[in-house]
Structures are given as structure tokens and as C-alpha cells.
N, C-alpha and C positions, 0 to 999 in steps of 0.2 A: 239152133239144131247141130248135132254132132255128126260130121261125116262118117260115114259107114263103108268101109272097104270089102269089096266081094271077095271071094275065094281067089279070083284071078286078077285082083288089083290091090294096090297100096295107096295110101292116102298122102297127099301133098298139099303144102301151103305155099303161095307165091306172092310177092309184093316187092315194090321198089322204094327206096329212100333217096334222099338228095345228095348225100356226100358219104364219104368213106368213114368219118368219124361215127356218124350216126349208125351206119350199117355195122361197124365193129362193136358199138355199145349192144346193139340188138343181138347179134350173133354171140357175143359173150354172155348176156344174160340167158339166152336160149341153151347155150351149151351146158351152163351151171345148172339149168333146170331139168336136164334129162340125164338119165344113167346111160353108161356106154352102150351102144347097140340099139338105144330106143329111137334115135333120130339122126339123120345126116343133114348137116346145115352147109349150105354153100352160098358164098356172096361173091359176085363178080361186077366189075365195072362195065357198063354197057356203053355203045358208042356215043350216046347222048351225054355221059359224063355223070348219070345216075348210077346207082347201085342196086342191081337185082339180087334179091334173097330168096332162096328156095329151101324148104325144109320137107324131107322125106321121113315120113313115119313108121316105125316098124307095126304100131297099132294105131287103130283109129283116134285121132286126138280129140281133146275137149276143146272146141274151136273158141269159146268163151274164154277160157284160161289162156290160150295162146294169144287172143287179142289183148287180153289185160297184160301179159307179159311185154308184148311189143309196144304197148302203150307206155308202160313204166320207162322203157328205154329211149322213146321217141314222143309221140303224142297220139291223140285220138284218131286224127286223119290218116296217119300210117296203118294204124290198127284196123280202121274201117275198111282201108283198101285191100286187105288181104283176101285172096281168093284160094278157097279150099276146093279140091277135086279128087277124084279117084284116077289113077292111071294104071296101066298094064303091070302086073306083077313082074319084076325083073330085079337085078341087084342094084339097088338104089343108092348104095354107097357109090358104086362104080360109075352110075349115072350121073351123080352130083359131080364127078371128076371129070366127065367127057368134055365139058367146055374149057378145061384147063390145059390148053394147047401149049406144047413146048414154047419157050421163049428163049432166044439166043441173045447174048450179050458178051462180046469178045469171045474168049474161049469157053465162056460158060454157057450151059444150056440148062434151063430150069424145068422140070417136067414132072408129071404125075407117074405112078407106079404103072399105068397102063401104057406109058411111052418109053420105057427103059430101052427098048430096042432102037429108038430113034437117036440115042447118043452115039456119035462118031468116035473113032479112036483118038481123034485130035482134039476132042472136047472134054471138059470136065463137067460131068453131070451132076445136078443138085435136085434130089428127089424130095418132094413135099408130099407127105402122107395126108394131112389133114385137108378136109374139103373146104378150105378157106382161102381166098385169093389175097389175103393180106401179106405183103412181103414175099410174095412167090415170085416176083419178077415181073408180073403182069402189070404192075403200076409203074408210071414213068420214073418215079423216084428210086425204086429199086433197081430198075434197069440203068439208070444213069450211074448208080453207084457201082453196079457190076462192071459197066464199061469203064470207068476210071480205074476200078480196082486192077482189071486186066492190063490197063495202060501202065499203071505204076509198076506192076510186078514184072513187066517186060524189061524193065531197067534197074529195079531195086530189089533188094532181098531184105525186106524187114524181118527183125526178129522179135519184136514185141508189138503186138497187134491188139487194139481194142475195138469191139463192136459196141457202141454206145446205143442203146434203144434198139436191141437186136430183134424184136418181134418174132417172127417164125424161125429166125437164125440163118436165113439164106446167105447173108453176107459173111457171117462167121464161118459157115460150112465152105463157102467159096475160098475164102483166105486160107483155111486150114488145108483144104485139098491141094491148093496152088502151091503153098510154101512148106506143108509138112511141119509147121511151126505151132508153138502154143498160141491159142487165141483166147483173150477174155471177152466173153460176150455178157453184157448187162442189160437189164429192162427194169423198168419201175413197175412193171404189172406182172405179178407172180404167176398168172395163168400163162403169159407169153413165155415165161422163163421155162415153165413146165414143157410147153409145146416145143419150144426151141431145143430143150434137152433130148426130148424123144427124136426130133428130126436130126440132131447130131449123131445119135446111136444109128438111126436108120441109114445115114450116109457114110458111116464108118469112120466118123471123126471124133467119136465121143471121149476118146483118150487124149484128143489134142485140144478140144474146146472147153473151157471152164465157164459154166453159165452161173450168173449170180443176179439175185434180185436187189436193185440198188437204184436210189435217186440220184441223178447227176453223177458226180464224182465222189459221192459220200462213201463208197464201199472201201473197206480195208483192203480188199483184193486188188482194187486199182492202185491204192498207194504202194502195195507190195510189188506190183509188176511195172509201174511207171519208172521211168519216162518211156513212152510209147513211139516207135518208129513210124506208126501208120495207126491213125484213128478213123473209124468209119462211123458216121453220125446222121442217119436218116431218121429225122425227127421232124421238127417243125421251126419255122423262122424265129417266133419268140423265144423258145428255149434255147435255141442255138445262139442267139444274140446274147442272152443272159449268162451262158456258160463260155463265152469267149475267153474270159481271163483264165477260168480253171482249164479249159481246153489248152491254151497255149502253156501253162505251168506244168502240165502233165505230159507235153511232148518233148521229145529228145531233139537235140540240135539238128537242123535240117529235116526233122519230122515233117510228115505230111498228113493232111487230114481231107476226108472226102465228105462233103456237106450236102444233104440233100432234104426234101420236104419242102421246098420252096416254091412259091408262085413266082413267076418272072419278075413281078414288079417288087417282090420282097428281097431280091438276090442283092441288089446295091447296098441295102442297109445293113446286111449280113457281112458282105465284103468289107464295108466301112469298119464295122465292128472288129473284125479280125485284122484288118490292117493296122488299126490302132494298138494291136497286141504284137506287132512285129511280123505278121504273116503276109505273103505275097501271094497274089492270085495267079496260078499257072494255067488253068483251062476253066472254061465255062460252057455249059451245054443246056439246051431244052429239049426233053423227050416227052411228048404227048401232054404238053402244057405245064410240066414241071422242070424248075431249074436245079441243076447239080454243079457243084463246085470243086475243084482241086485246088488246095492252097498249101503252101510250105511255111515253115517257121524258118525265118532267116538264121543263118548259122552264127 
């Protein structure tokens, strides 16, 4: 059966998945399947550590097609758990952003367009337009990076900055706003690069941040701007370990790197990998079950 919206209601689909990676795969596939304005897709981490996905449709959806799409990105169990209903007609794009409460990390505050008035004069606001919670500061990894970025910038003035695995571009935006310097932002995913670029323009730093689709350190843009005084890498433990040698080679003398995307039990192996390349651990923190590291290359 296909959900039918009344003249006073709009259609919605809700379901939950077990982890951020699965949620991102589903959101990416659904986003690619709809034209602009046809659906608003939101994904937020709930207190139990699972990810709640909500899709608001401009027109009644074909339920079977939606289930098939979700099954392609996850499995039949998740697809079968989707609940379709009809809710009161309203601005459903705005509603999908209502759960995106402002997040503060050091001098930075990450917010949606509906919370612009909550940015104080002594804060640097980072506005995220897309109704996705990936890399918006709501995840412990992004918040950890922002806290360390604020810490570094209070005593350093890096001229060459790289945001490796930029996602929605939050870290690059923060670095550009705080330093007014050129920032290179790369990501392996072309869709992420497109979203990041739009977010740069939204935040008024499109002229400062260069966005590039690249795998690891393979981009000519990275070679052009290296060595970097500061590298931000909010990725995952395995690729961070694998890139330790390339990371060190592209860092300036006394350059610093902020690493995140690590579960606490993975942090030690990453620290060891970077120590073997001559980097020293300056700080380590855990936010919402995720570990972030601040390391520096020995001069």
C-alpha cells in the first residue's frame, strides 16, 4: 500500500539503523534518488547510540520502492522496519532541522539556519544547511576536532591548513573563519565535496576554502600546498594508521595534526603508528565515546 497524504498532511518515513556508516549509506542513496525539493532526509544519533532516519516527502511515496532502496544500502530487516505515516502539513524541511540544536566547542558553535540568532558576538558560527547530522558537530569526533582546533589556534597561527576527509566541511569552515587563511579541504566522496562546497559558500568562506575530491594524499592540490602547518583528519582508525607515513611527509617542521574517528581502544595503536614517524602526543580526549588526538611533528 502507498501512503496517501491528505490535503492537510504530508508523508513521512521513519526507521533506525545501528551505526553511522550504515545511516550515511542509506541517506546518500536516498538523496541521489530524489530530485531537489522532493524529499528532506535527516539522520541523527539517538541517546542509545543508534541512528534515527526520517524522510519527509513532498508527494506520497511508493513504499515498496523506498523499502527496496533502503534494503540496497542496508538489509531487509532495516527496510522492513520502516514506518510510513502522514503528519500535519508544515514546513517539513524546517522540521527536519529542528532536532539539530546548536553545539558549542571552544569558540565555535555549529547551528542550523533556524538558530542563527543564538550565535554570540564572541563565537564563530558555523551554519549547516543540509538536514544531515554527519559532521555537523553533533558527533563526538567532530566536536573533539573543534575543541582541539580552538586550542591550537589560541597559541599558533598556521598558514597552511589541510582538512583531510572534510565531509560536510565543518572543520574547514571553522579553520577558515578563525584564521582567515587558505584551507584545502579534500574528501574521497564526490557528493561530500559538493555538499562541503555549498556549505563553504553559505558560511562566507568560499573564497578561502578549496574543495577537492581526492583519495588520501594523492591530489596534486595537496602536493602544491604542502607542507602543512596543521592537518585535520576526522576519518577512521585503519586509514589513519595506513596514512601515518604520508601524513608525516606532508607536515611542516613542528606541524600539528588533529586525529579523530577513533574508538578509545583504537587510540593507542594510532598513537604508536605516528610516534614511529616522529610525532609526539600533546593531548588526548574522549567525547561521547570517541577519542581525539592532538599530535606534533618533532622539529
